[in-house]
N, C-alpha and C positions, 0 to 999 in steps of 0.2 A: 485524458486531459482534464484538468480542473480549471474552471473559468468562473469569474465573477466580474460584473461591470466595475470599471475603475481600477482593476487589478491586473497584474501580469499573469498570463496563463502558465500553468505548471504542467509539464509532461513527465510522468514518472511510471514506475512499474512496482507493484506490490507483489510479494511472494508469500507462499504458505509454507510453514515449517514442514519439512519433509518432502516438499514438492520437487519434481524432476528438474526444474530450471534453477534451483538454488545454487548449485555448484557449477553451472555451465552457462551463466548469463554471458552473452557475447561481448557486452560492453564492460563486463566485470564491475557492474554497478550495484551488486548485491551488498547492502549495508544492513547491519542488525536492526536498525529502526524501520526497515522496509519489509521485515519478515513478520508475518502475522501468524497468530496461534489461536484460531477461533475456538470458542468454548461452547459446549452444548447448554441449552436452557432446559427447563423441566420437561419439555416435549421432545428433546433430543435434537432440536434445530440448532445448527452452529451459528454463532454470532461473533462479530468483531467490530469494534469502533476504531476509527482512525481519523485524526484531526489533520487537516491541511491548513497551512498558513500561507496566505498569498500576499506578495509585496504590492504596494500601490503602483499604478502604472506611471 
């Protein structure tokens, strides 16, 4: 869940490219914009940014 004062709560699921749930989500809610493809930094640590937009309450 993503929450912020004065805004509607969003409940969502994010997926990783190649992940086991990508093709078998029970709600069939897998959309391309929910599939993440983290990239390694110089130290090999994977990173991914994702922006959530919340509607006012």
